[in-house]
C-alpha positions, 0 to 999 in steps of 0.5 A: 379763786383760779380760773382757766377757760378755753376757747376756739374749738369747733368743727373743722375739715381736715388739714384745717387749722385751729387756735385754742385759748386758755385765759387764766385768773386767779394766777399769772401763767408766768409762774406756772407750768400749763399744759394742753391735754385733750380727751377723745371718747372712750379714751384717756386723758393725754398730754398734748403740750406744755410750757413754763417760763425757762423751759423749751415748750414740751411736745407729745411725740404725736402732735410734734410738727403740728401744734405749737404752745405759746404764751401771752403775759400780758393777756394772761393767755396760753394758746395751742395753734394746732394745723394740719387737723387729722380726724384722729385730733378730735377730742376736748381739748383742757388746759391745766396748769400747775406749780414746777416743772413741765410734766405729762402725766395730768394727775400733777396738775393742780387746776383745770379748765372745762375744755373746748370741743375740736372735731375734725371731719374727714 
């Protein structure tokens, strides 16, 4: 059974940093494309970043330079480092996995975690 478990969210002040974790079981993260998405209240789920074996990480334009996605194969975990947080980053952050190539469309992902809340105060 595949499980993706996010952690690391919280309440931070603008300008702060967080590192989100996505711990996987039932699949090997190096064999899948793993993406991070976020959903703010009243908005659609949006792509943030994705990583897969053999490809450069892929970022949404809105987060380039502040977000970094990485992977620890020994821990079977994918991370999202978020720096210089802004109030507009407030959302529930989800990780997701799919076989095949990196994609920004959440409908193309097969497995999802339950999400972790990030709240940024101004």
